[in-house]
PDB file with one MODEL, atoms N, CA, C and O in Angstrom:
MODEL        1
ATOM      1  N   MET A   1     196.303 166.710 152.305  1.00  0.00           N
ATOM      2  CA  MET A   1     196.174 165.894 151.122  1.00  0.00           C
ATOM      3  C   MET A   1     196.108 164.429 151.508  1.00  0.00           C
ATOM      4  O   MET A   1     196.308 164.082 152.672  1.00  0.00           O
ATOM      5  N   ALA A   2     195.832 163.574 150.550  1.00  0.00           N
ATOM      6  CA  ALA A   2     195.733 162.148 150.794  1.00  0.00           C
ATOM      7  C   ALA A   2     197.093 161.600 151.173  1.00  0.00           C
ATOM      8  O   ALA A   2     198.133 162.094 150.737  1.00  0.00           O
ATOM      9  N   SER A   3     197.058 160.569 151.994  1.00  0.00           N
ATOM     10  CA  SER A   3     198.276 159.944 152.446  1.00  0.00           C
ATOM     11  C   SER A   3     198.957 159.221 151.295  1.00  0.00           C
ATOM     12  O   SER A   3     198.311 158.534 150.503  1.00  0.00           O
ATOM     13  N   THR A   4     200.275 159.387 151.216  1.00  0.00           N
ATOM     14  CA  THR A   4     201.020 158.700 150.167  1.00  0.00           C
ATOM     15  C   THR A   4     201.860 157.568 150.740  1.00  0.00           C
ATOM     16  O   THR A   4     202.604 156.916 150.007  1.00  0.00           O
ATOM     17  N   ASP A   5     201.746 157.326 152.059  1.00  0.00           N
ATOM     18  CA  ASP A   5     202.538 156.248 152.643  1.00  0.00           C
ATOM     19  C   ASP A   5     201.871 154.901 152.424  1.00  0.00           C
ATOM     20  O   ASP A   5     200.753 154.830 151.913  1.00  0.00           O
ATOM     21  N   GLY A   6     202.550 153.843 152.805  1.00  0.00           N
ATOM     22  CA  GLY A   6     202.049 152.490 152.608  1.00  0.00           C
ATOM     23  C   GLY A   6     200.778 152.199 153.378  1.00  0.00           C
ATOM     24  O   GLY A   6     199.996 151.339 152.975  1.00  0.00           O
ATOM     25  N   GLN A   7     200.557 152.904 154.483  1.00  0.00           N
ATOM     26  CA  GLN A   7     199.371 152.654 155.294  1.00  0.00           C
ATOM     27  C   GLN A   7     198.102 152.916 154.501  1.00  0.00           C
ATOM     28  O   GLN A   7     197.154 152.139 154.614  1.00  0.00           O
ATOM     29  N   GLY A   8     198.042 153.975 153.705  1.00  0.00           N
ATOM     30  CA  GLY A   8     196.867 154.270 152.908  1.00  0.00           C
ATOM     31  C   GLY A   8     196.602 153.183 151.886  1.00  0.00           C
ATOM     32  O   GLY A   8     195.453 152.799 151.664  1.00  0.00           O
ATOM     33  N   ALA A   9     197.660 152.684 151.263  1.00  0.00           N
ATOM     34  CA  ALA A   9     197.529 151.609 150.279  1.00  0.00           C
ATOM     35  C   ALA A   9     197.075 150.328 150.960  1.00  0.00           C
ATOM     36  O   ALA A   9     196.236 149.603 150.425  1.00  0.00           O
ATOM     37  N   ASP A  10     197.622 150.045 152.134  1.00  0.00           N
ATOM     38  CA  ASP A  10     197.219 148.848 152.876  1.00  0.00           C
ATOM     39  C   ASP A  10     195.748 148.929 153.258  1.00  0.00           C
ATOM     40  O   ASP A  10     195.019 147.941 153.171  1.00  0.00           O
ATOM     41  N   GLU A  11     195.320 150.108 153.681  1.00  0.00           N
ATOM     42  CA  GLU A  11     193.923 150.300 154.081  1.00  0.00           C
ATOM     43  C   GLU A  11     193.003 150.092 152.884  1.00  0.00           C
ATOM     44  O   GLU A  11     191.955 149.459 153.011  1.00  0.00           O
ATOM     45  N   LEU A  12     193.386 150.618 151.727  1.00  0.00           N
ATOM     46  CA  LEU A  12     192.584 150.442 150.517  1.00  0.00           C
ATOM     47  C   LEU A  12     192.538 148.975 150.103  1.00  0.00           C
ATOM     48  O   LEU A  12     191.482 148.467 149.727  1.00  0.00           O
ATOM     49  N   ALA A  13     193.673 148.299 150.172  1.00  0.00           N
ATOM     50  CA  ALA A  13     193.743 146.895 149.770  1.00  0.00           C
ATOM     51  C   ALA A  13     192.868 146.013 150.649  1.00  0.00           C
ATOM     52  O   ALA A  13     192.419 144.952 150.216  1.00  0.00           O
ATOM     53  N   ALA A  14     192.626 146.449 151.878  1.00  0.00           N
ATOM     54  CA  ALA A  14     191.822 145.656 152.801  1.00  0.00           C
ATOM     55  C   ALA A  14     190.315 145.823 152.570  1.00  0.00           C
ATOM     56  O   ALA A  14     189.520 145.059 153.116  1.00  0.00           O
ATOM     57  N   LEU A  15     189.919 146.814 151.767  1.00  0.00           N
ATOM     58  CA  LEU A  15     188.498 147.070 151.539  1.00  0.00           C
ATOM     59  C   LEU A  15     187.883 146.026 150.616  1.00  0.00           C
ATOM     60  O   LEU A  15     188.472 145.650 149.602  1.00  0.00           O
ATOM     61  N   SER A  16     186.698 145.568 150.978  1.00  0.00           N
ATOM     62  CA  SER A  16     185.939 144.718 150.063  1.00  0.00           C
ATOM     63  C   SER A  16     185.416 145.588 148.935  1.00  0.00           C
ATOM     64  O   SER A  16     185.448 146.816 149.016  1.00  0.00           O
ATOM     65  N   TYR A  17     184.934 144.943 147.883  1.00  0.00           N
ATOM     66  CA  TYR A  17     184.363 145.701 146.766  1.00  0.00           C
ATOM     67  C   TYR A  17     183.231 146.591 147.261  1.00  0.00           C
ATOM     68  O   TYR A  17     183.161 147.770 146.915  1.00  0.00           O
ATOM     69  N   GLU A  18     182.349 146.021 148.070  1.00  0.00           N
ATOM     70  CA  GLU A  18     181.179 146.763 148.543  1.00  0.00           C
ATOM     71  C   GLU A  18     181.579 147.951 149.408  1.00  0.00           C
ATOM     72  O   GLU A  18     180.982 149.022 149.306  1.00  0.00           O
ATOM     73  N   GLU A  19     182.594 147.766 150.266  1.00  0.00           N
ATOM     74  CA  GLU A  19     183.056 148.862 151.106  1.00  0.00           C
ATOM     75  C   GLU A  19     183.654 149.989 150.259  1.00  0.00           C
ATOM     76  O   GLU A  19     183.369 151.165 150.487  1.00  0.00           O
ATOM     77  N   ALA A  20     184.476 149.621 149.289  1.00  0.00           N
ATOM     78  CA  ALA A  20     185.094 150.630 148.420  1.00  0.00           C
ATOM     79  C   ALA A  20     184.033 151.354 147.599  1.00  0.00           C
ATOM     80  O   ALA A  20     184.085 152.575 147.448  1.00  0.00           O
ATOM     81  N   ARG A  21     183.067 150.597 147.068  1.00  0.00           N
ATOM     82  CA  ARG A  21     182.000 151.209 146.258  1.00  0.00           C
ATOM     83  C   ARG A  21     181.164 152.161 147.101  1.00  0.00           C
ATOM     84  O   ARG A  21     180.860 153.271 146.665  1.00  0.00           O
ATOM     85  N   ASP A  22     180.789 151.738 148.303  1.00  0.00           N
ATOM     86  CA  ASP A  22     179.960 152.590 149.157  1.00  0.00           C
ATOM     87  C   ASP A  22     180.690 153.870 149.551  1.00  0.00           C
ATOM     88  O   ASP A  22     180.097 154.948 149.572  1.00  0.00           O
ATOM     89  N   GLU A  23     181.984 153.745 149.863  1.00  0.00           N
ATOM     90  CA  GLU A  23     182.741 154.947 150.204  1.00  0.00           C
ATOM     91  C   GLU A  23     182.884 155.849 148.985  1.00  0.00           C
ATOM     92  O   GLU A  23     182.816 157.072 149.108  1.00  0.00           O
ATOM     93  N   LEU A  24     183.081 155.257 147.809  1.00  0.00           N
ATOM     94  CA  LEU A  24     183.172 156.045 146.579  1.00  0.00           C
ATOM     95  C   LEU A  24     181.881 156.821 146.334  1.00  0.00           C
ATOM     96  O   LEU A  24     181.923 157.991 145.954  1.00  0.00           O
ATOM     97  N   VAL A  25     180.747 156.185 146.547  1.00  0.00           N
ATOM     98  CA  VAL A  25     179.457 156.860 146.386  1.00  0.00           C
ATOM     99  C   VAL A  25     179.362 158.046 147.352  1.00  0.00           C
ATOM    100  O   VAL A  25     178.881 159.116 146.980  1.00  0.00           O
ATOM    101  N   ALA A  26     179.823 157.849 148.597  1.00  0.00           N
ATOM    102  CA  ALA A  26     179.788 158.929 149.582  1.00  0.00           C
ATOM    103  C   ALA A  26     180.713 160.075 149.175  1.00  0.00           C
ATOM    104  O   ALA A  26     180.357 161.242 149.332  1.00  0.00           O
ATOM    105  N   VAL A  27     181.889 159.753 148.658  1.00  0.00           N
ATOM    106  CA  VAL A  27     182.831 160.777 148.214  1.00  0.00           C
ATOM    107  C   VAL A  27     182.226 161.592 147.068  1.00  0.00           C
ATOM    108  O   VAL A  27     182.295 162.821 147.070  1.00  0.00           O
ATOM    109  N   VAL A  28     181.641 160.909 146.103  1.00  0.00           N
ATOM    110  CA  VAL A  28     181.024 161.601 144.968  1.00  0.00           C
ATOM    111  C   VAL A  28     179.898 162.513 145.460  1.00  0.00           C
ATOM    112  O   VAL A  28     179.775 163.650 145.004  1.00  0.00           O
ATOM    113  N   ALA A  29     179.088 162.023 146.377  1.00  0.00           N
ATOM    114  CA  ALA A  29     177.982 162.835 146.908  1.00  0.00           C
ATOM    115  C   ALA A  29     178.515 164.088 147.592  1.00  0.00           C
ATOM    116  O   ALA A  29     177.943 165.166 147.432  1.00  0.00           O
ATOM    117  N   ARG A  30     179.605 163.965 148.356  1.00  0.00           N
ATOM    118  CA  ARG A  30     180.178 165.136 149.025  1.00  0.00           C
ATOM    119  C   ARG A  30     180.721 166.133 148.014  1.00  0.00           C
ATOM    120  O   ARG A  30     180.563 167.343 148.172  1.00  0.00           O
ATOM    121  N   LEU A  31     181.367 165.608 146.966  1.00  0.00           N
ATOM    122  CA  LEU A  31     181.886 166.515 145.933  1.00  0.00           C
ATOM    123  C   LEU A  31     180.749 167.210 145.187  1.00  0.00           C
ATOM    124  O   LEU A  31     180.832 168.404 144.901  1.00  0.00           O
ATOM    125  N   GLU A  32     179.703 166.475 144.875  1.00  0.00           N
ATOM    126  CA  GLU A  32     178.573 167.059 144.151  1.00  0.00           C
ATOM    127  C   GLU A  32     177.812 168.069 144.988  1.00  0.00           C
ATOM    128  O   GLU A  32     177.240 169.015 144.447  1.00  0.00           O
ATOM    129  N   ALA A  33     177.797 167.883 146.309  1.00  0.00           N
ATOM    130  CA  ALA A  33     177.080 168.794 147.195  1.00  0.00           C
ATOM    131  C   ALA A  33     177.757 170.163 147.247  1.00  0.00           C
ATOM    132  O   ALA A  33     177.113 171.173 147.530  1.00  0.00           O
ATOM    133  N   GLY A  34     179.064 170.185 146.971  1.00  0.00           N
ATOM    134  CA  GLY A  34     179.792 171.446 147.012  1.00  0.00           C
ATOM    135  C   GLY A  34     180.015 171.901 148.445  1.00  0.00           C
ATOM    136  O   GLY A  34     179.711 171.178 149.394  1.00  0.00           O
ATOM    137  N   GLY A  35     180.537 173.078 148.587  1.00  0.00           N
ATOM    138  CA  GLY A  35     180.745 173.656 149.907  1.00  0.00           C
ATOM    139  C   GLY A  35     182.069 173.282 150.546  1.00  0.00           C
ATOM    140  O   GLY A  35     182.424 173.844 151.582  1.00  0.00           O
ATOM    141  N   ALA A  36     182.807 172.356 149.964  1.00  0.00           N
ATOM    142  CA  ALA A  36     184.099 171.981 150.529  1.00  0.00           C
ATOM    143  C   ALA A  36     185.159 172.972 150.045  1.00  0.00           C
ATOM    144  O   ALA A  36     185.042 173.562 148.970  1.00  0.00           O
ATOM    145  N   SER A  37     186.181 173.134 150.858  1.00  0.00           N
ATOM    146  CA  SER A  37     187.298 173.985 150.439  1.00  0.00           C
ATOM    147  C   SER A  37     188.019 173.312 149.278  1.00  0.00           C
ATOM    148  O   SER A  37     187.818 172.128 149.005  1.00  0.00           O
ATOM    149  N   LEU A  38     188.850 174.078 148.610  1.00  0.00           N
ATOM    150  CA  LEU A  38     189.627 173.527 147.503  1.00  0.00           C
ATOM    151  C   LEU A  38     190.487 172.363 147.993  1.00  0.00           C
ATOM    152  O   LEU A  38     190.538 171.313 147.352  1.00  0.00           O
ATOM    153  N   GLU A  39     191.147 172.545 149.106  1.00  0.00           N
ATOM    154  CA  GLU A  39     192.016 171.499 149.659  1.00  0.00           C
ATOM    155  C   GLU A  39     191.218 170.234 149.976  1.00  0.00           C
ATOM    156  O   GLU A  39     191.642 169.128 149.642  1.00  0.00           O
ATOM    157  N   GLU A  40     190.073 170.401 150.616  1.00  0.00           N
ATOM    158  CA  GLU A  40     189.231 169.241 150.939  1.00  0.00           C
ATOM    159  C   GLU A  40     188.716 168.581 149.659  1.00  0.00           C
ATOM    160  O   GLU A  40     188.661 167.354 149.574  1.00  0.00           O
ATOM    161  N   SER A  41     188.344 169.378 148.678  1.00  0.00           N
ATOM    162  CA  SER A  41     187.865 168.831 147.412  1.00  0.00           C
ATOM    163  C   SER A  41     188.947 168.017 146.715  1.00  0.00           C
ATOM    164  O   SER A  41     188.664 166.953 146.163  1.00  0.00           O
ATOM    165  N   LEU A  42     190.182 168.507 146.735  1.00  0.00           N
ATOM    166  CA  LEU A  42     191.288 167.763 146.135  1.00  0.00           C
ATOM    167  C   LEU A  42     191.542 166.454 146.872  1.00  0.00           C
ATOM    168  O   LEU A  42     191.796 165.423 146.249  1.00  0.00           O
ATOM    169  N   THR A  43     191.474 166.497 148.186  1.00  0.00           N
ATOM    170  CA  THR A  43     191.662 165.282 148.979  1.00  0.00           C
ATOM    171  C   THR A  43     190.550 164.272 148.682  1.00  0.00           C
ATOM    172  O   THR A  43     190.808 163.078 148.533  1.00  0.00           O
ATOM    173  N   LEU A  44     189.316 164.764 148.600  1.00  0.00           N
ATOM    174  CA  LEU A  44     188.195 163.883 148.259  1.00  0.00           C
ATOM    175  C   LEU A  44     188.370 163.289 146.865  1.00  0.00           C
ATOM    176  O   LEU A  44     188.132 162.100 146.654  1.00  0.00           O
ATOM    177  N   TRP A  45     188.788 164.126 145.918  1.00  0.00           N
ATOM    178  CA  TRP A  45     188.996 163.652 144.540  1.00  0.00           C
ATOM    179  C   TRP A  45     190.048 162.540 144.509  1.00  0.00           C
ATOM    180  O   TRP A  45     189.852 161.505 143.871  1.00  0.00           O
ATOM    181  N   GLU A  46     191.164 162.766 145.206  1.00  0.00           N
ATOM    182  CA  GLU A  46     192.222 161.753 145.253  1.00  0.00           C
ATOM    183  C   GLU A  46     191.731 160.458 145.885  1.00  0.00           C
ATOM    184  O   GLU A  46     192.048 159.367 145.412  1.00  0.00           O
ATOM    185  N   ARG A  47     190.963 160.587 146.944  1.00  0.00           N
ATOM    186  CA  ARG A  47     190.407 159.400 147.596  1.00  0.00           C
ATOM    187  C   ARG A  47     189.452 158.686 146.637  1.00  0.00           C
ATOM    188  O   ARG A  47     189.465 157.459 146.537  1.00  0.00           O
ATOM    189  N   GLY A  48     188.636 159.453 145.943  1.00  0.00           N
ATOM    190  CA  GLY A  48     187.715 158.862 144.975  1.00  0.00           C
ATOM    191  C   GLY A  48     188.446 158.114 143.873  1.00  0.00           C
ATOM    192  O   GLY A  48     188.030 157.025 143.477  1.00  0.00           O
ATOM    193  N   GLU A  49     189.537 158.694 143.374  1.00  0.00           N
ATOM    194  CA  GLU A  49     190.334 158.025 142.338  1.00  0.00           C
ATOM    195  C   GLU A  49     190.890 156.709 142.867  1.00  0.00           C
ATOM    196  O   GLU A  49     190.855 155.695 142.170  1.00  0.00           O
ATOM    197  N   ALA A  50     191.399 156.720 144.088  1.00  0.00           N
ATOM    198  CA  ALA A  50     191.956 155.504 144.681  1.00  0.00           C
ATOM    199  C   ALA A  50     190.860 154.451 144.892  1.00  0.00           C
ATOM    200  O   ALA A  50     191.078 153.265 144.641  1.00  0.00           O
ATOM    201  N   LEU A  51     189.705 154.883 145.344  1.00  0.00           N
ATOM    202  CA  LEU A  51     188.590 153.958 145.558  1.00  0.00           C
ATOM    203  C   LEU A  51     188.100 153.376 144.236  1.00  0.00           C
ATOM    204  O   LEU A  51     187.792 152.187 144.158  1.00  0.00           O
ATOM    205  N   ALA A  52     188.028 154.197 143.205  1.00  0.00           N
ATOM    206  CA  ALA A  52     187.608 153.712 141.885  1.00  0.00           C
ATOM    207  C   ALA A  52     188.602 152.682 141.362  1.00  0.00           C
ATOM    208  O   ALA A  52     188.204 151.676 140.775  1.00  0.00           O
ATOM    209  N   ALA A  53     189.891 152.928 141.571  1.00  0.00           N
ATOM    210  CA  ALA A  53     190.913 151.965 141.144  1.00  0.00           C
ATOM    211  C   ALA A  53     190.767 150.659 141.908  1.00  0.00           C
ATOM    212  O   ALA A  53     190.933 149.586 141.328  1.00  0.00           O
ATOM    213  N   ARG A  54     190.460 150.729 143.197  1.00  0.00           N
ATOM    214  CA  ARG A  54     190.276 149.513 144.004  1.00  0.00           C
ATOM    215  C   ARG A  54     189.059 148.733 143.516  1.00  0.00           C
ATOM    216  O   ARG A  54     189.105 147.507 143.416  1.00  0.00           O
ATOM    217  N   CYS A  55     187.987 149.430 143.218  1.00  0.00           N
ATOM    218  CA  CYS A  55     186.800 148.759 142.675  1.00  0.00           C
ATOM    219  C   CYS A  55     187.140 148.068 141.356  1.00  0.00           C
ATOM    220  O   CYS A  55     186.709 146.941 141.114  1.00  0.00           O
ATOM    221  N   GLN A  56     187.908 148.741 140.509  1.00  0.00           N
ATOM    222  CA  GLN A  56     188.293 148.155 139.228  1.00  0.00           C
ATOM    223  C   GLN A  56     189.148 146.907 139.428  1.00  0.00           C
ATOM    224  O   GLN A  56     189.016 145.939 138.680  1.00  0.00           O
ATOM    225  N   GLN A  57     190.029 146.924 140.441  1.00  0.00           N
ATOM    226  CA  GLN A  57     190.825 145.732 140.750  1.00  0.00           C
ATOM    227  C   GLN A  57     189.920 144.556 141.099  1.00  0.00           C
ATOM    228  O   GLN A  57     190.131 143.439 140.628  1.00  0.00           O
ATOM    229  N   TRP A  58     188.914 144.816 141.927  1.00  0.00           N
ATOM    230  CA  TRP A  58     187.972 143.760 142.295  1.00  0.00           C
ATOM    231  C   TRP A  58     187.242 143.229 141.066  1.00  0.00           C
ATOM    232  O   TRP A  58     187.105 142.018 140.897  1.00  0.00           O
ATOM    233  N   LEU A  59     186.780 144.128 140.216  1.00  0.00           N
ATOM    234  CA  LEU A  59     186.042 143.704 139.023  1.00  0.00           C
ATOM    235  C   LEU A  59     186.938 142.937 138.054  1.00  0.00           C
ATOM    236  O   LEU A  59     186.513 141.939 137.472  1.00  0.00           O
ATOM    237  N   ASP A  60     188.171 143.398 137.880  1.00  0.00           N
ATOM    238  CA  ASP A  60     189.105 142.686 137.011  1.00  0.00           C
ATOM    239  C   ASP A  60     189.388 141.286 137.554  1.00  0.00           C
ATOM    240  O   ASP A  60     189.435 140.316 136.798  1.00  0.00           O
ATOM    241  N   GLY A  61     189.575 141.193 138.862  1.00  0.00           N
ATOM    242  CA  GLY A  61     189.816 139.893 139.478  1.00  0.00           C
ATOM    243  C   GLY A  61     188.623 138.956 139.314  1.00  0.00           C
ATOM    244  O   GLY A  61     188.790 137.765 139.050  1.00  0.00           O
ATOM    245  N   ALA A  62     187.434 139.495 139.471  1.00  0.00           N
ATOM    246  CA  ALA A  62     186.226 138.678 139.296  1.00  0.00           C
ATOM    247  C   ALA A  62     186.111 138.211 137.852  1.00  0.00           C
ATOM    248  O   ALA A  62     185.746 137.063 137.599  1.00  0.00           O
ATOM    249  N   ARG A  63     186.419 139.084 136.908  1.00  0.00           N
ATOM    250  CA  ARG A  63     186.364 138.724 135.482  1.00  0.00           C
ATOM    251  C   ARG A  63     187.354 137.604 135.180  1.00  0.00           C
ATOM    252  O   ARG A  63     187.032 136.665 134.451  1.00  0.00           O
ATOM    253  N   GLU A  64     188.561 137.702 135.741  1.00  0.00           N
ATOM    254  CA  GLU A  64     189.573 136.663 135.538  1.00  0.00           C
ATOM    255  C   GLU A  64     189.121 135.328 136.127  1.00  0.00           C
ATOM    256  O   GLU A  64     189.302 134.278 135.511  1.00  0.00           O
ATOM    257  N   ARG A  65     188.539 135.377 137.313  1.00  0.00           N
ATOM    258  CA  ARG A  65     188.058 134.141 137.944  1.00  0.00           C
ATOM    259  C   ARG A  65     186.946 133.501 137.130  1.00  0.00           C
ATOM    260  O   ARG A  65     186.908 132.280 136.977  1.00  0.00           O
ATOM    261  N   LEU A  66     186.039 134.321 136.605  1.00  0.00           N
ATOM    262  CA  LEU A  66     184.967 133.783 135.765  1.00  0.00           C
ATOM    263  C   LEU A  66     185.518 133.176 134.483  1.00  0.00           C
ATOM    264  O   LEU A  66     185.078 132.105 134.064  1.00  0.00           O
ATOM    265  N   SER A  67     186.463 133.842 133.867  1.00  0.00           N
ATOM    266  CA  SER A  67     187.070 133.318 132.645  1.00  0.00           C
ATOM    267  C   SER A  67     187.770 131.996 132.913  1.00  0.00           C
ATOM    268  O   SER A  67     187.657 131.055 132.127  1.00  0.00           O
ATOM    269  N   ALA A  68     188.494 131.929 134.024  1.00  0.00           N
ATOM    270  CA  ALA A  68     189.188 130.692 134.374  1.00  0.00           C
ATOM    271  C   ALA A  68     188.194 129.565 134.620  1.00  0.00           C
ATOM    272  O   ALA A  68     188.409 128.437 134.175  1.00  0.00           O
ATOM    273  N   ALA A  69     187.108 129.864 135.325  1.00  0.00           N
ATOM    274  CA  ALA A  69     186.095 128.844 135.602  1.00  0.00           C
ATOM    275  C   ALA A  69     185.423 128.389 134.312  1.00  0.00           C
ATOM    276  O   ALA A  69     185.159 127.200 134.135  1.00  0.00           O
ATOM    277  N   GLN A  70     185.147 129.327 133.416  1.00  0.00           N
ATOM    278  CA  GLN A  70     184.514 128.972 132.148  1.00  0.00           C
ATOM    279  C   GLN A  70     185.442 128.127 131.289  1.00  0.00           C
ATOM    280  O   GLN A  70     184.989 127.185 130.639  1.00  0.00           O
ATOM    281  N   SER A  71     186.726 128.445 131.277  1.00  0.00           N
ATOM    282  CA  SER A  71     187.658 127.684 130.451  1.00  0.00           C
ATOM    283  C   SER A  71     187.845 126.272 131.002  1.00  0.00           C
ATOM    284  O   SER A  71     188.121 125.353 130.232  1.00  0.00           O
ATOM    285  N   GLN A  72     187.704 126.077 132.303  1.00  0.00           N
ATOM    286  CA  GLN A  72     187.791 124.741 132.899  1.00  0.00           C
ATOM    287  C   GLN A  72     186.573 123.907 132.547  1.00  0.00           C
ATOM    288  O   GLN A  72     186.661 122.682 132.461  1.00  0.00           O
ATOM    289  N   ASP A  73     185.440 124.559 132.342  1.00  0.00           N
ATOM    290  CA  ASP A  73     184.206 123.853 132.024  1.00  0.00           C
ATOM    291  C   ASP A  73     184.118 123.456 130.562  1.00  0.00           C
ATOM    292  O   ASP A  73     183.315 122.591 130.212  1.00  0.00           O
ATOM    293  N   ARG A  74     184.932 124.072 129.686  1.00  0.00           N
ATOM    294  CA  ARG A  74     184.879 123.796 128.252  1.00  0.00           C
ATOM    295  C   ARG A  74     185.779 122.625 127.901  1.00  0.00           C
ATOM    296  O   ARG A  74     186.899 122.530 128.404  1.00  0.00           O
ATOM    297  N   PRO A  75     185.306 121.738 127.048  1.00  0.00           N
ATOM    298  CA  PRO A  75     186.207 120.690 126.560  1.00  0.00           C
ATOM    299  C   PRO A  75     187.240 121.287 125.613  1.00  0.00           C
ATOM    300  O   PRO A  75     186.960 122.249 124.898  1.00  0.00           O
ATOM    301  N   ALA A  76     188.429 120.710 125.615  1.00  0.00           N
ATOM    302  CA  ALA A  76     189.497 121.199 124.730  1.00  0.00           C
ATOM    303  C   ALA A  76     189.056 121.093 123.282  1.00  0.00           C
ATOM    304  O   ALA A  76     188.431 120.109 122.885  1.00  0.00           O
ATOM    305  N   GLY A  77     189.382 122.107 122.497  1.00  0.00           N
ATOM    306  CA  GLY A  77     189.037 122.104 121.089  1.00  0.00           C
ATOM    307  C   GLY A  77     187.613 122.515 120.800  1.00  0.00           C
ATOM    308  O   GLY A  77     187.160 122.395 119.661  1.00  0.00           O
ATOM    309  N   SER A  78     186.883 123.002 121.810  1.00  0.00           N
ATOM    310  CA  SER A  78     185.508 123.437 121.580  1.00  0.00           C
ATOM    311  C   SER A  78     185.513 124.737 120.798  1.00  0.00           C
ATOM    312  O   SER A  78     186.532 125.428 120.779  1.00  0.00           O
ATOM    313  N   PRO A  79     184.411 125.094 120.151  1.00  0.00           N
ATOM    314  CA  PRO A  79     184.360 126.338 119.352  1.00  0.00           C
ATOM    315  C   PRO A  79     184.710 127.581 120.156  1.00  0.00           C
ATOM    316  O   PRO A  79     185.207 128.555 119.589  1.00  0.00           O
ATOM    317  N   GLU A  80     184.462 127.572 121.473  1.00  0.00           N
ATOM    318  CA  GLU A  80     184.775 128.742 122.293  1.00  0.00           C
ATOM    319  C   GLU A  80     186.275 128.975 122.395  1.00  0.00           C
ATOM    320  O   GLU A  80     186.714 130.089 122.682  1.00  0.00           O
ATOM    321  N   ASP A  81     187.071 127.919 122.160  1.00  0.00           N
ATOM    322  CA  ASP A  81     188.520 128.046 122.206  1.00  0.00           C
ATOM    323  C   ASP A  81     189.070 128.688 120.945  1.00  0.00           C
ATOM    324  O   ASP A  81     190.213 129.145 120.931  1.00  0.00           O
ATOM    325  N   ALA A  82     188.280 128.729 119.896  1.00  0.00           N
ATOM    326  CA  ALA A  82     188.721 129.301 118.626  1.00  0.00           C
ATOM    327  C   ALA A  82     188.795 130.814 118.735  1.00  0.00           C
ATOM    328  O   ALA A  82     188.354 131.390 119.730  1.00  0.00           O
ATOM    329  N   ASP A  83     189.342 131.449 117.731  1.00  0.00           N
ATOM    330  CA  ASP A  83     189.455 132.905 117.684  1.00  0.00           C
ATOM    331  C   ASP A  83     188.075 133.537 117.825  1.00  0.00           C
ATOM    332  O   ASP A  83     187.154 133.195 117.082  1.00  0.00           O
ATOM    333  N   THR A  84     187.931 134.460 118.778  1.00  0.00           N
ATOM    334  CA  THR A  84     186.627 135.080 119.024  1.00  0.00           C
ATOM    335  C   THR A  84     186.518 136.451 118.379  1.00  0.00           C
ATOM    336  O   THR A  84     185.526 137.145 118.601  1.00  0.00           O
ATOM    337  N   ASP A  85     187.492 136.865 117.594  1.00  0.00           N
ATOM    338  CA  ASP A  85     187.462 138.179 116.944  1.00  0.00           C
ATOM    339  C   ASP A  85     186.841 138.089 115.555  1.00  0.00           C
ATOM    340  O   ASP A  85     187.426 138.550 114.575  1.00  0.00           O
ATOM    341  N   ARG A  86     185.686 137.510 115.475  1.00  0.00           N
ATOM    342  CA  ARG A  86     185.021 137.368 114.185  1.00  0.00           C
ATOM    343  C   ARG A  86     184.119 138.515 113.882  1.00  0.00           C
ATOM    344  O   ARG A  86     183.485 138.540 112.827  1.00  0.00           O
TER     345      ARG A  86
ENDMDL
END
């Protein structure tokens, strides 16, 4: 099964978005191809879940950085600062 120790988490945290995405694509392709044992399929699934979560972390971080940059570019009291749930 997938490693549950800190080393696996450290290894995932070190992956760039592109590395995590590319490995996720490879994992999905292996699962879709079939032929893996149940144990291997479960390990691949767990790895895929972890990789998808890492990709989401990267995307969330990028979204936060963009929002912060956009808010710095806006003058205080601009219409964009108003409630956007219209």
